[in-house]
C-alpha positions in Angstrom: 150.8 79.9 159.4 148.6 78.8 162.2 150.7 80.9 164.6 150.3 84.1 162.6 146.7 83.5 161.5 145.0 85.6 164.3 147.1 88.7 163.4 146.8 88.4 159.6 143.1 87.9 159.9 142.9 91.3 161.7 144.7 92.9 158.8 142.6 90.9 156.2 139.3 91.9 157.8 140.3 95.6 157.9 140.9 95.5 154.2 144.6 96.1 154.4 147.0 94.3 152.1 150.1 92.6 153.3 153.0 90.4 152.2 153.0 86.8 153.2 156.2 84.7 153.1 156.0 80.9 153.6 158.7 78.3 153.8 157.7 75.8 151.1 160.9 73.6 150.8 163.9 72.8 153.0 167.1 70.9 152.6 169.7 69.8 155.2 169.8 71.7 158.4 167.0 74.2 157.8 166.0 76.3 160.8 162.2 76.1 160.4 160.0 73.5 158.7 157.7 73.9 155.6 154.7 76.0 156.5 156.5 78.4 158.7 155.3 81.9 157.8 156.0 85.6 158.2 153.6 88.4 157.4 154.6 92.0 156.8 152.5 95.1 156.7 154.4 98.3 156.7 156.7 98.2 159.7 154.7 95.4 161.4 156.0 91.9 161.3 154.6 88.7 162.7 156.0 85.2 162.5 159.4 83.9 161.3 160.7 81.9 158.4 164.3 81.2 159.6 164.6 82.1 163.2 166.5 85.3 162.3 169.0 84.2 159.6 167.3 85.7 156.5 164.4 87.6 158.1 165.8 91.0 157.0 166.0 90.0 153.3 162.5 88.4 153.4 161.1 91.5 155.1 162.4 93.7 152.2 161.0 91.3 149.7 157.6 91.0 151.4 157.3 94.7 151.8 157.6 95.4 148.1 156.1 92.2 146.6 153.8 92.9 143.7 153.6 89.5 142.1 154.2 86.1 143.8 157.8 85.0 143.8 159.8 82.0 144.9 163.1 82.8 146.5 165.9 80.4 147.6 168.2 81.1 150.5 171.3 79.0 151.1 174.6 79.1 153.0 176.1 82.6 153.3 179.4 83.1 151.4 182.7 84.4 152.8 181.3 87.9 152.9 180.2 88.5 156.5 177.4 90.7 155.4 175.9 88.3 152.8 172.4 87.0 153.4 172.3 83.3 154.1 171.8 80.5 156.6 174.6 80.0 159.0 173.3 76.5 159.8 174.3 75.2 156.4 170.8 74.5 155.1 168.7 75.7 152.2 165.2 77.0 152.3 162.7 78.0 149.6 160.4 80.9 150.6 157.3 81.8 148.6 156.3 85.4 149.0 152.9 86.7 147.8 150.7 89.8 148.2 147.6 89.0 150.2 144.3 90.9 150.6 140.6 90.2 150.7 140.6 90.5 146.9 143.5 88.2 146.2 142.7 85.7 148.9 138.9 85.7 149.5 139.0 82.2 150.9 141.1 83.2 153.9 138.1 83.8 156.1 136.7 80.3 155.5 140.2 78.8 156.2 140.5 80.7 159.5 136.9 79.6 160.5 137.8 75.9 159.8 141.1 76.2 161.8 139.2 77.7 164.7 136.5 75.0 164.5 139.2 72.3 164.3 137.9 71.3 160.9 140.6 69.9 158.6 141.5 72.1 155.7 144.4 72.3 153.2 145.6 75.2 151.0 147.3 74.2 147.7 149.3 77.0 145.9 151.2 76.8 142.7 154.7 78.1 143.6 156.7 77.3 140.4 156.5 75.8 136.9 154.4 76.5 133.8 151.2 77.1 135.7 149.7 80.3 137.0 152.1 81.2 139.9 150.1 82.0 143.0 147.0 80.1 141.9 145.3 78.6 144.9 142.8 75.9 145.8 141.4 75.2 149.2 140.5 71.6 150.0 138.3 70.3 152.8 137.5 66.6 153.3 134.1 67.0 151.6 134.5 70.0 149.2 136.9 72.4 147.4 137.1 76.0 146.4 139.2 77.9 143.9 141.2 76.5 141.0 144.8 76.0 140.0 143.9 76.5 136.3 142.9 73.1 135.0 140.3 70.6 136.1 142.7 67.6 135.9 145.3 69.4 138.0 142.6 70.3 140.5 141.5 66.7 140.8 145.0 65.4 141.3 145.8 68.0 144.0 142.4 67.4 145.7 143.3 63.7 146.1 146.8 64.4 147.4 145.7 67.2 149.7 143.1 65.0 151.4 145.7 62.3 151.9 148.1 64.8 153.4 145.3 66.1 155.7 144.6 62.6 156.9 148.3 62.3 157.9 148.7 65.9 159.1 151.5 66.5 156.5 152.6 69.7 154.8 154.9 69.8 151.8 155.5 70.1 148.1 153.9 68.0 145.4 154.9 68.0 141.8 152.9 67.4 138.7 152.9 67.8 134.9 151.3 70.9 133.3 148.0 68.9 132.9 148.2 67.3 136.4 150.2 64.3 135.4 151.6 62.6 138.5 154.7 61.2 136.9 156.1 64.6 135.9 157.6 67.3 138.0 157.3 70.5 135.8 154.9 72.2 138.2 155.4 72.5 142.0 152.3 72.9 144.3 152.8 73.6 148.0 150.1 72.0 150.1 149.7 73.4 153.6 147.6 71.1 155.8 145.8 72.5 158.7 144.8 69.2 160.4 143.7 69.3 164.0 146.3 68.1 166.4 146.4 64.3 166.9 144.8 63.2 170.1 146.3 61.4 173.1 144.0 59.7 175.5 145.5 58.9 178.8 143.5 56.6 181.1 144.5 56.6 184.8 145.2 59.7 186.8 148.4 58.6 188.4 151.9 60.2 188.6 153.0 58.4 185.4 150.1 60.0 183.6 151.4 63.4 184.4 154.8 62.6 182.8 153.0 61.1 179.7 150.8 64.2 179.4 153.8 66.4 179.5 155.6 64.5 176.8 152.5 64.2 174.7 151.9 68.0 174.8 155.5 68.6 173.8 155.1 66.3 170.8 152.0 68.3 169.6 149.2 66.0 170.8 145.9 67.3 172.2 146.1 65.5 175.6 143.1 64.2 177.6 143.5 62.6 181.0 140.5 60.5 182.1 139.8 58.8 185.4 136.6 58.1 187.3 138.0 59.3 190.6 137.4 63.1 191.1 139.9 63.4 193.8 142.7 62.3 191.5 141.5 63.6 188.1 142.0 67.3 188.6 143.5 70.1 186.4 145.9 71.0 189.2 147.5 67.6 189.1 147.8 67.6 185.3 148.6 71.1 184.2 150.1 70.0 180.9 146.8 68.2 179.8 144.4 70.1 177.5 141.5 68.5 179.4 140.9 66.3 182.4 137.8 64.2 182.4 136.1 62.6 185.3 134.4 59.5 183.8 134.7 55.8 183.6 137.3 55.2 180.9 135.1 52.9 178.8 132.2 55.3 178.9 134.4 58.2 177.8 136.0 56.2 175.1 132.6 55.3 173.7 131.7 58.9 173.4 134.7 60.3 171.5 135.9 59.7 167.9 139.1 57.6 167.6 140.9 57.8 164.3 144.2 56.7 162.9 146.0 59.7 164.5 144.7 58.9 168.0 147.0 57.2 170.6 145.7 55.6 173.7 147.8 55.1 176.8 146.3 52.9 179.6 147.8 53.4 183.0 145.1 51.9 185.1 
């Protein structure tokens, strides 16, 4: 979803409706993780839900979607033309129509993502509840409703915990929000800022650590007090290179449970 957000925001702001398909569940060797999204408007397509395996079928479904629907795709059968996943996995894809009228909170979500403010989107994807009902959860507030106050409260708690961990996935509840039941499935997509990696010491090893950290999804900062060594040219993989004494820099930034610190000096 984060990858396709700029394009779908252009459609959303123009007032155009579009179909949005999101992977909400995976089993075995699934090609893309929960949260992978594909948006369809007319002949325009952005994003991917399977790396190509079932894109054609999802495109057709998203083009004509009128009501939200949960569709499962598994292994293709002996028919060479059957739609399925050749990798042997199973994915559940939730397809819904999106517009400024059906998803008025999308602008606030995009603003939070751009500002690196944590935000989670909880959507009812199956069960006895109102399919497609949506609630947006920030660390300090919420918007929208899933239909019942007890369910909203339970989802708010779980969504904030998932935000703290940077986790996206399904959560199951009873019709009234009971945690020990699984009648109703809610997909929680967490837009948490990337975890931070702080690398102190602008040496050759730091360049390798920055490269690995960036590959793993960290926002990487290399810090060293020596301006000759702490340069963007020496650390092209780093998101930022800071020329400061390490202890001064560390005192000026927020360190949370998702921050890792590597000292190479």
